[in-house]
C-alpha positions in Angstrom: 128.1 164.6 81.6 125.7 162.1 79.9 124.1 159.1 81.7 123.9 155.7 80.0 121.8 153.1 81.7 122.6 149.6 80.7 126.1 150.6 80.1 127.7 147.2 80.5 125.2 145.7 77.9 125.8 145.2 74.1 123.9 148.4 73.0 124.9 150.6 76.0 128.3 149.8 75.7 128.4 150.8 72.1 126.7 154.2 73.1 129.2 154.6 75.9 132.0 154.3 73.2 130.5 156.5 70.7 129.7 159.3 73.3 133.2 159.3 74.5 134.6 159.4 71.0 132.7 162.4 70.5 134.1 164.2 73.5 131.3 163.7 76.2 131.9 162.6 79.7 130.0 159.6 80.5 128.5 158.0 83.5 127.4 154.4 83.2 124.9 152.8 85.3 124.2 149.1 85.2 123.4 146.1 87.4 126.2 144.1 86.0 129.6 144.7 86.5 131.6 146.0 83.2 133.0 143.2 81.0 136.7 142.9 80.6 135.9 143.0 76.7 134.6 146.7 76.7 136.4 148.9 74.3 136.3 152.0 76.7 134.8 152.3 80.1 132.9 155.2 80.8 134.4 158.1 83.0 132.2 157.0 86.0 130.9 153.6 86.4 127.9 152.8 89.2 127.1 149.3 89.8 123.4 149.6 90.9 120.0 149.0 89.8 118.4 151.6 87.6 116.1 153.6 90.1 115.1 157.2 90.7 117.6 156.8 93.7 120.5 155.6 91.7 120.1 158.4 89.0 119.7 161.0 91.9 122.8 159.6 93.7 124.7 160.1 90.6 123.3 163.6 89.6 124.1 164.6 93.4 127.7 163.4 92.9 128.3 164.6 89.2 125.8 167.2 88.5 122.6 166.9 86.3 123.3 164.9 83.1 122.7 166.8 79.6 121.3 163.7 78.7 120.0 160.4 79.8 120.2 157.5 77.3 118.2 154.2 78.3 119.5 151.2 77.3 119.0 148.9 80.3 116.6 146.1 80.0 116.1 142.3 80.4 117.9 140.1 77.9 114.8 138.4 77.3 111.7 139.8 75.5 109.5 137.4 77.5 110.7 138.3 80.8 110.3 142.1 80.1 106.7 141.8 80.5 
């Protein structure tokens, strides 16, 4: 299982699609809900803030991931500081 933070976003959704096409199981974590336009939904999706707690909850339920790809962030560079 791979975890992708920001799975509902532009870059995160592309990572999800690519991992799924390569045969990986994917758990997506994002504060936003998945858009209807997403090509392929992850195997599991958590609508939650990205935090140690949300990653621990996902790990407890689905096991430790083989990787975490962090794509979550603010849509504005200025508000990221």
